[in-house]
TORTIZA-424146 format. One record per residue (C-alpha): residue number from 1; residue in three letters; chain; y negated, z, x. Coordinates in steps of 0.001 Angstrom, whole numbers, plus 500000, padded with zeros to 6 digits. Each point is the difference from the previous one (the first is absolute). Example, Ala and Ser with C-alpha at 12.3 -4.5 7.8 and 13.67 -1.06 7.14 Angstrom:
(pt 1, ALA, A, (504500, 507800, 512300));
(pt 2, SER, A, (496560, 499340, 501370));
END
This chain:
(pt 1, MET, A, (496602, 859090, 907626));
(pt 2, PRO, A, (503616, 500097, 501356));
(pt 3, LYS, A, (501478, 496859, 501250));
(pt 4, VAL, A, (502580, 498479, 497743));
(pt 5, SER, A, (503210, 499007, 501527));
(pt 6, PRO, A, (501834, 496626, 499490));
(pt 7, GLU, A, (502984, 501837, 498523));
(pt 8, TYR, A, (497691, 501480, 497412));
(pt 9, ARG, A, (498428, 496663, 499205));
(pt 10, ASP, A, (503375, 498525, 499601));
(pt 11, GLU, A, (501143, 502801, 497687));
(pt 12, ARG, A, (496849, 499594, 497728));
(pt 13, ARG, A, (500460, 496199, 499882));
(pt 14, ALA, A, (503615, 500399, 499108));
(pt 15, HIS, A, (498958, 502525, 497374));
(pt 16, ILE, A, (497571, 497564, 498396));
(pt 17, MET, A, (502473, 497172, 499984));
(pt 18, ALA, A, (502673, 502100, 498435));
(pt 19, ALA, A, (497504, 500912, 497147));
(pt 20, ALA, A, (499225, 496405, 499583));
(pt 21, ARG, A, (503693, 499006, 499734));
(pt 22, ARG, A, (500454, 502471, 497236));
(pt 23, CYS, A, (496843, 498576, 498227));
(pt 24, PHE, A, (501136, 496385, 500481));
(pt 25, VAL, A, (503570, 500567, 498784));
(pt 26, ARG, A, (498733, 501902, 497003));
(pt 27, ASP, A, (496994, 497947, 498936));
(pt 28, GLY, A, (500104, 496778, 502010));
(pt 29, PHE, A, (497375, 498616, 502566));
(pt 30, HIS, A, (497356, 498862, 497413));
(pt 31, GLU, A, (500078, 502946, 497736));
(pt 32, THR, A, (499540, 502381, 503110));
(pt 33, SER, A, (496497, 500635, 501320));
(pt 34, MET, A, (499085, 501519, 503315));
(pt 35, GLN, A, (498896, 503161, 497990));
(pt 36, ASP, A, (503566, 500236, 498639));
(pt 37, LEU, A, (501247, 499953, 503659));
(pt 38, VAL, A, (497435, 502671, 500901));
(pt 39, ARG, A, (501205, 502222, 497098));
(pt 40, GLU, A, (503587, 499350, 500776));
(pt 41, ALA, A, (499526, 500913, 503650));
(pt 42, GLY, A, (497982, 503115, 499295));
(pt 43, MET, A, (497345, 499118, 502526));
(pt 44, SER, A, (496327, 499256, 499753));
(pt 45, SER, A, (498786, 496382, 499675));
(pt 46, GLY, A, (498415, 500117, 503455));
(pt 47, ALA, A, (503286, 501078, 501657));
(pt 48, VAL, A, (501983, 497228, 498305));
(pt 49, TYR, A, (497400, 497308, 500756));
(pt 50, ARG, A, (499999, 501122, 503616));
(pt 51, TYR, A, (503592, 498510, 500297));
(pt 52, PHE, A, (499740, 497163, 497395));
(pt 53, ASP, A, (496939, 498184, 498958));
(pt 54, SER, A, (501505, 498483, 496908));
(pt 55, LYS, A, (502957, 499901, 497735));
(pt 56, ASP, A, (501007, 496680, 501600));
(pt 57, ALA, A, (500137, 501595, 503393));
(pt 58, VAL, A, (502431, 502771, 498686));
(pt 59, ILE, A, (502195, 497241, 498485));
(pt 60, LEU, A, (500002, 497920, 503305));
(pt 61, ALA, A, (500907, 503264, 501998));
(pt 62, ILE, A, (502948, 500771, 497770));
(pt 63, ALA, A, (501197, 496420, 500159));
(pt 64, GLU, A, (499846, 500060, 503851));
(pt 65, GLU, A, (501764, 503232, 500085));
(pt 66, ASN, A, (502904, 498965, 497780));
(pt 67, LEU, A, (500404, 496571, 501766));
(pt 68, ASP, A, (499794, 501666, 503528));
(pt 69, GLU, A, (502686, 502436, 498986));
(pt 70, VAL, A, (502432, 497278, 498923));
(pt 71, VAL, A, (499297, 497793, 502968));
(pt 72, THR, A, (500362, 503026, 502425));
(pt 73, LEU, A, (503320, 501008, 498460));
(pt 74, VAL, A, (501393, 496491, 500250));
(pt 75, ARG, A, (498873, 499862, 503665));
(pt 76, GLU, A, (501474, 503317, 500864));
(pt 77, SER, A, (503209, 499132, 498379));
(pt 78, VAL, A, (500205, 497035, 502355));
(pt 79, GLU, A, (498970, 501940, 503077));
(pt 80, HIS, A, (502582, 502797, 499451));
(pt 81, GLY, A, (502971, 497660, 500083));
(pt 82, ARG, A, (500361, 499160, 496309));
(pt 83, ARG, A, (500008, 496342, 500957));
(pt 84, GLY, A, (500788, 498334, 496699));
(pt 85, VAL, A, (497269, 498769, 497641));
(pt 86, GLY, A, (502099, 501536, 497159));
(pt 87, ALA, A, (499900, 503540, 501686));
(pt 88, ALA, A, (496310, 499746, 500531));
(pt 89, LEU, A, (499189, 498824, 496588));
(pt 90, ALA, A, (502205, 502525, 498237));
(pt 91, ALA, A, (498402, 502859, 501914));
(pt 92, ALA, A, (496634, 498742, 498644));
(pt 93, LEU, A, (501332, 499798, 496479));
(pt 94, GLU, A, (501219, 503507, 500173));
(pt 95, PHE, A, (496780, 501199, 501446));
(pt 96, VAL, A, (497889, 498466, 497257));
(pt 97, ALA, A, (502376, 501313, 497144));
(pt 98, ALA, A, (499673, 503606, 501524));
(pt 99, ARG, A, (496199, 499550, 500237));
(pt 100, HIS, A, (499706, 498636, 496326));
(pt 101, ALA, A, (501736, 503066, 498830));
(pt 102, ASP, A, (497549, 502194, 501884));
(pt 103, ASP, A, (496598, 498200, 499439));
(pt 104, GLY, A, (500389, 496772, 497887));
(pt 105, PHE, A, (500298, 497749, 503113));
(pt 106, GLY, A, (501355, 497141, 497909));
(pt 107, ALA, A, (497397, 500295, 497217));
(pt 108, ILE, A, (497158, 499900, 502691));
(pt 109, ALA, A, (501609, 496842, 501604));
(pt 110, LEU, A, (499837, 498226, 496612));
(pt 111, LEU, A, (496393, 501131, 499484));
(pt 112, VAL, A, (499204, 498789, 503472));
(pt 113, TRP, A, (501500, 496656, 499489));
(pt 114, SER, A, (498160, 499531, 496891));
(pt 115, GLU, A, (496691, 501164, 501519));
(pt 116, ALA, A, (500483, 497543, 502928));
(pt 117, LEU, A, (499374, 497114, 497427));
(pt 118, ARG, A, (496416, 501019, 499777));
(pt 119, ASN, A, (499366, 501864, 503377));
(pt 120, PRO, A, (500054, 497392, 502970));
(pt 121, ALA, A, (499995, 502852, 502604));
(pt 122, LEU, A, (503102, 501582, 498472));
(pt 123, ALA, A, (501725, 496630, 499660));
(pt 124, ALA, A, (499387, 499264, 503716));
(pt 125, ARG, A, (501456, 503358, 500939));
(pt 126, LEU, A, (503047, 499474, 498010));
(pt 127, ARG, A, (500488, 496440, 501541));
(pt 128, GLN, A, (499727, 501512, 503414));
(pt 129, SER, A, (502443, 502781, 499402));
(pt 130, PHE, A, (502497, 497589, 498496));
(pt 131, ASP, A, (499608, 497784, 503104));
(pt 132, VAL, A, (500711, 502930, 502294));
(pt 133, ALA, A, (503005, 501038, 497938));
(pt 134, GLY, A, (501305, 496428, 499919));
(pt 135, ARG, A, (499760, 499804, 503914));
(pt 136, THR, A, (501775, 503393, 500437));
(pt 137, LEU, A, (502907, 498937, 497562));
(pt 138, ALA, A, (500176, 496497, 501668));
(pt 139, GLU, A, (500385, 501671, 503500));
(pt 140, THR, A, (502831, 502245, 498493));
(pt 141, ALA, A, (501800, 497055, 498691));
(pt 142, GLY, A, (499924, 498228, 503355));
(pt 143, ALA, A, (502091, 497066, 501041));
(pt 144, GLY, A, (503135, 501266, 498366));
(pt 145, THR, A, (498595, 499141, 496538));
(pt 146, ALA, A, (499447, 496351, 500804));
(pt 147, THR, A, (503532, 499913, 501512));
(pt 148, ARG, A, (501590, 501431, 496803));
(pt 149, THR, A, (497990, 498486, 497156));
(pt 150, GLY, A, (498018, 497097, 501508));
(pt 151, LEU, A, (496815, 501677, 498767));
(pt 152, ALA, A, (496951, 500695, 502246));
(pt 153, PRO, A, (499451, 503766, 500486));
(pt 154, GLU, A, (496539, 499463, 498620));
(pt 155, ASP, A, (501278, 498579, 496731));
(pt 156, LEU, A, (502590, 502897, 499679));
(pt 157, ALA, A, (497094, 502425, 500527));
(pt 158, ASN, A, (497935, 498545, 497235));
(pt 159, VAL, A, (503062, 500265, 497677));
(pt 160, LEU, A, (500349, 503624, 500921));
(pt 161, LEU, A, (496204, 500624, 499354));
(pt 162, CYS, A, (500668, 498703, 496435));
(pt 163, VAL, A, (502609, 502916, 499622));
(pt 164, LEU, A, (497482, 502835, 500581));
(pt 165, PRO, A, (497566, 499123, 497325));
(pt 166, GLY, A, (502759, 499377, 497459));
(pt 167, TYR, A, (501455, 503369, 500885));
(pt 168, LEU, A, (496625, 501798, 499601));
(pt 169, LEU, A, (499618, 498319, 496690));
(pt 170, GLN, A, (503352, 501244, 498777));
(pt 171, VAL, A, (499431, 503464, 501456));
(pt 172, THR, A, (496740, 500318, 498158));
(pt 173, LEU, A, (501190, 498570, 496569));
(pt 174, ARG, A, (503823, 500906, 499949));
(pt 175, GLU, A, (501846, 503194, 500224));
(pt 176, GLY, A, (503589, 501175, 500390));
(pt 177, GLU, A, (502960, 499170, 502228));
(pt 178, ALA, A, (499522, 496191, 500018));
(pt 179, LEU, A, (497666, 500182, 502898));
(pt 180, LYS, A, (501798, 502271, 502230));
(pt 181, GLY, A, (502542, 497427, 501305));
(pt 182, ILE, A, (497251, 497447, 501089));
(pt 183, PRO, A, (499498, 501354, 503560));
(pt 184, ASP, A, (503708, 499856, 500706));
(pt 185, ALA, A, (500214, 496526, 498638));
(pt 186, VAL, A, (497302, 498837, 502286));
(pt 187, ARG, A, (501897, 501534, 502909));
(pt 188, THR, A, (503168, 498046, 498835));
(pt 189, LEU, A, (498174, 496831, 499587));
(pt 190, TRP, A, (498322, 500003, 503382));
(pt 191, PRO, A, (502330, 502083, 502175));
(pt 192, ILE, A, (499148, 501999, 503083));
(pt 193, ASP, A, (501480, 497607, 502712));
(pt 194, THR, A, (497819, 496949, 499494));
(pt 195, ASP, A, (500161, 498979, 503633));
(pt 196, THR, A, (503673, 499482, 500063));
(pt 197, PRO, A, (501290, 496665, 498676));
(pt 198, PRO, A, (502934, 500085, 497505));
(pt 199, SER, A, (503354, 499782, 501586));
(pt 200, SER, A, (501905, 496672, 499594));
(pt 201, THR, A, (503156, 500192, 497811));
(pt 202, SER, A, (501098, 496432, 500996));
END
């Protein structure tokens, strides 16, 4: 039997997860069975179970991928010179809006948050990812935020993390022009140069 490459395994795993996303967005988590996922993926049961031993494992994998992508994007925005918390968060908002248009990213997020109420492993993973995102945003805010506002960077980070779920909810449930200005509004509210104190006019 020929050896299967890591790239092939990654592709098959991604294929199964894409099929699961379609099923979950269309029918919800609880109305979707593993056999539904097997049919949607066009694979044998054995092939699917080789990658995921349960529906909960698929849900957790999708949640981890979604969260990791957003956290990575925020971190890369910081590392590539987009120093402001607004710039980093706005990039994340634009990313999730584009992803939602492609594969229902926002709908999956809402389903995952609901599922976390009954799934302790999923809830723990969500908390961990929010903690990582919070630390990244706090590092982005830096000392300049405290100088400007009197807020601790960690407190501002937690406020910003309230923006993302609200935006995902709106992207999922609302349509039209109303949402397009939100990333730019975030950039304006939390500008790029967070490390420079405001100039004195006295």
